[in-house]
C-alpha positions in Angstrom: 0.0 -0.2 -0.2 2.9 2.5 0.7 3.9 2.3 -2.7 0.7 2.8 -4.3 0.2 5.5 -2.1 3.2 7.2 -2.9 2.8 7.1 -6.4 -0.9 8.6 -6.5 0.8 11.0 -4.0 2.9 12.0 -6.5 0.7 11.8 -9.4 -1.7 14.6 -7.5 1.7 16.9 -6.7 2.6 16.4 -10.4 -1.4 17.3 -11.9 -0.9 20.5 -9.1 2.4 21.3 -10.6 1.1 21.2 -14.0 -2.0 23.1 -13.3 -0.5 25.7 -11.5 2.1 26.2 -14.1 -0.5 26.1 -17.0 -2.7 28.6 -15.3 0.4 31.4 -14.9 0.8 31.2 -18.7 -3.1 32.1 -19.9 -4.1 35.2 -19.2 -7.8 34.3 -20.6 -9.9 31.1 -20.0 -7.4 28.5 -19.8 -8.7 25.3 -21.9 -5.7 23.0 -22.8 -3.4 21.2 -21.2 -4.7 19.6 -17.9 -7.9 21.9 -18.6 -8.5 20.6 -21.5 -9.6 17.0 -19.5 -10.9 18.4 -16.4 -11.9 21.9 -15.3 -10.4 21.8 -11.8 -7.1 20.4 -11.9 -6.1 21.8 -8.9 -9.0 20.5 -6.7 -8.5 17.5 -8.3 -4.7 17.3 -7.3 -5.8 17.7 -3.9 -8.3 15.1 -4.1 -6.0 12.7 -5.4 -2.9 13.9 -2.9 -5.2 13.4 0.2 -5.9 9.7 -1.0 -2.4 9.0 -2.0 -1.9 10.1 1.7 -4.4 7.8 3.1 -2.8 4.7 1.5 0.5 5.5 2.5 -0.6 6.2 6.4 -3.0 3.2 5.9 -5.8 5.5 7.6 -8.9 4.0 6.1 -11.3 7.1 7.3 -8.9 9.4 4.9 -11.1 7.5 1.8 -14.3 9.3 3.0 -12.4 12.1 3.9 -11.1 13.2 0.4 -14.7 12.5 -0.9 -16.4 14.3 1.6 -13.7 17.4 1.1 -14.2 17.1 -2.9 -18.0 17.4 -2.2 -17.3 20.4 0.2 -14.8 22.1 -2.4 -17.6 21.7 -4.8 -20.0 23.2 -3.1 -18.4 26.2 -1.5 -16.0 26.9 -4.6 -16.1 25.3 -7.8 -19.8 26.3 -8.1 -19.3 29.8 -7.4 -16.0 30.1 -9.5 -18.4 28.6 -12.7 -20.8 31.4 -12.0 -18.3 33.8 -11.9 -16.6 32.5 -15.2 -19.8 31.8 -17.1 -20.7 35.6 -16.5 -17.1 36.8 -17.4 -16.3 34.6 -20.7 -20.4 34.0 -21.8 -20.2 31.6 -24.4 -17.0 30.3 -24.6 -17.4 29.2 -20.6 -20.3 27.5 -21.5 -19.1 26.0 -25.0 -15.7 24.4 -22.7 -17.9 23.5 -19.8 -20.0 21.4 -22.0 -17.0 19.8 -23.8 -14.8 19.0 -20.4 -16.2 17.9 -17.4 -16.0 19.3 -14.0 -14.0 16.6 -12.2 -12.6 13.8 -14.4 
């Protein structure tokens, strides 16, 4: 479980680095790189990282905690951000949201 958890955690960190580096290069709506696969790669990366830590530490409650945290992030942050992006980018964002899933 240690190796699998470490790999999952590293995957989360790598996705975070990729997404953070990619968003800095875009002054407009990011729709390429990791944003071509998920509208929220930074939040997804955090969730993947928590799952990996749960596997490494073999603390079973980390797994449902990651799901609950993802749900809370969606309700408290993502849905608000989506309304802002819709208002700012209009049809461009609507087309992107129709094409790319919120999580994966």
